[in-house]
C-alpha positions as CSV (number, residue, x, y, z in Angstrom):
1,M,-39.9,-17.2,-1.1
2,S,-37.4,-20.0,-0.6
3,N,-36.5,-20.8,2.8
4,R,-32.7,-20.3,2.1
5,M,-31.4,-17.0,0.8
6,S,-27.7,-16.6,0.0
7,E,-25.6,-13.5,0.7
8,R,-25.7,-12.8,-3.0
9,D,-29.4,-13.0,-3.1
10,L,-29.7,-10.4,-0.5
11,I,-27.9,-7.6,-2.5
12,P,-31.0,-6.2,-4.3
13,L,-33.1,-6.2,-1.1
14,A,-30.2,-4.7,0.8
15,L,-29.8,-1.9,-1.8
16,Y,-33.4,-1.2,-1.8
17,V,-33.5,-0.6,1.9
18,I,-30.2,1.5,1.8
19,K,-31.6,3.6,-0.9
20,N,-34.8,4.3,1.0
21,T,-33.0,4.8,4.4
22,P,-29.6,6.4,3.6
23,G,-27.3,6.2,6.6
24,I,-28.8,3.0,8.0
25,D,-26.5,0.9,10.2
26,T,-26.1,-2.8,9.8
27,S,-28.4,-3.7,12.8
28,E,-31.2,-1.6,11.4
29,L,-30.5,-3.2,8.0
30,I,-30.9,-6.6,9.5
31,D,-34.3,-5.7,11.1
32,E,-35.6,-4.1,7.9
33,L,-34.6,-7.2,5.8
34,I,-36.2,-9.5,8.4
35,D,-39.4,-7.5,8.1
36,I,-39.3,-7.7,4.3
37,Y,-38.0,-11.3,3.8
38,E,-39.5,-13.0,6.9
39,P,-36.9,-15.8,7.2
40,Q,-38.2,-19.2,7.6
41,G,-36.6,-22.7,8.0
42,E,-32.9,-22.8,7.9
43,D,-32.5,-19.0,7.6
44,A,-34.4,-18.5,10.8
45,E,-32.5,-21.0,12.8
46,I,-30.3,-19.5,15.5
47,L,-26.6,-20.1,15.2
48,S,-24.9,-22.2,17.9
49,N,-23.3,-20.1,20.5
50,R,-24.7,-16.9,18.9
51,N,-27.8,-14.8,19.4
52,D,-28.4,-14.3,15.8
53,S,-29.9,-16.3,13.0
54,K,-28.2,-17.6,9.8
55,F,-30.2,-14.9,8.0
56,S,-29.0,-12.1,10.2
57,Q,-25.4,-13.5,9.8
58,K,-25.8,-13.4,6.1
59,V,-26.7,-9.7,6.3
60,R,-23.8,-9.1,8.6
61,N,-21.5,-10.7,6.0
62,L,-22.4,-8.1,3.5
63,K,-20.3,-5.7,5.8
64,S,-17.7,-8.2,6.8
65,H,-17.0,-9.5,3.3
66,N,-17.4,-6.0,2.0
67,T,-19.7,-7.4,-0.7
68,L,-21.6,-4.2,-1.5
69,T,-18.4,-2.0,-1.4
70,K,-16.5,-4.4,-3.6
71,L,-19.2,-4.4,-6.2
72,G,-19.2,-0.6,-6.0
73,F,-23.0,-0.7,-5.1
74,A,-22.7,1.0,-1.6
75,E,-20.5,2.8,0.7
76,Y,-19.9,2.0,4.4
77,R,-18.9,5.3,6.2
78,N,-18.8,6.1,9.9
79,G,-20.9,2.9,10.6
80,S,-23.6,3.8,8.1
81,W,-24.6,2.4,4.6
82,Y,-25.1,4.7,1.5
83,I,-26.1,3.5,-2.0
84,T,-23.8,4.6,-4.9
85,E,-24.9,5.6,-8.3
86,E,-23.7,2.2,-9.6
87,G,-25.8,0.6,-6.9
88,E,-28.9,2.6,-8.0
89,L,-28.2,1.6,-11.6
90,F,-28.1,-2.0,-10.6
91,L,-31.3,-1.8,-8.7
92,N,-33.0,0.0,-11.6
93,D,-31.9,-2.7,-13.9
94,I,-33.3,-5.4,-11.6
95,I,-36.6,-3.6,-11.4
96,K,-36.7,-3.3,-15.3
97,Q,-35.9,-7.0,-15.6
98,E,-38.8,-7.9,-13.2
99,L,-41.3,-5.6,-15.0
100,K,-40.3,-7.3,-18.3
101,K,-41.2,-10.8,-16.7
102,Y,-44.4,-9.4,-15.3
103,R,-45.6,-7.8,-18.6
104,S,-44.7,-10.9,-20.7
105,R,-47.0,-13.1,-18.7
């Protein structure tokens, strides 16, 4: 994977984790996404005057910018994430697209 991932690029991975771990909080989501993505380069850099990396800040931004909720893909209730039906449909569409690419090789 590239060594830079945008907040928008995180959406499918975040939804995958939320779907498989309903009720996950943002700190746990960060840990899970770090395990999956293994940030390197710029994404792994620690932000100045902070304890988190650029990557973990991008994950935090999913909440602070309400990215997943604005898109209707997830709900954030009582400090926890839950995927919506729309989020599951979006995730399924991405999986279908990837399978098509794989099969057309």
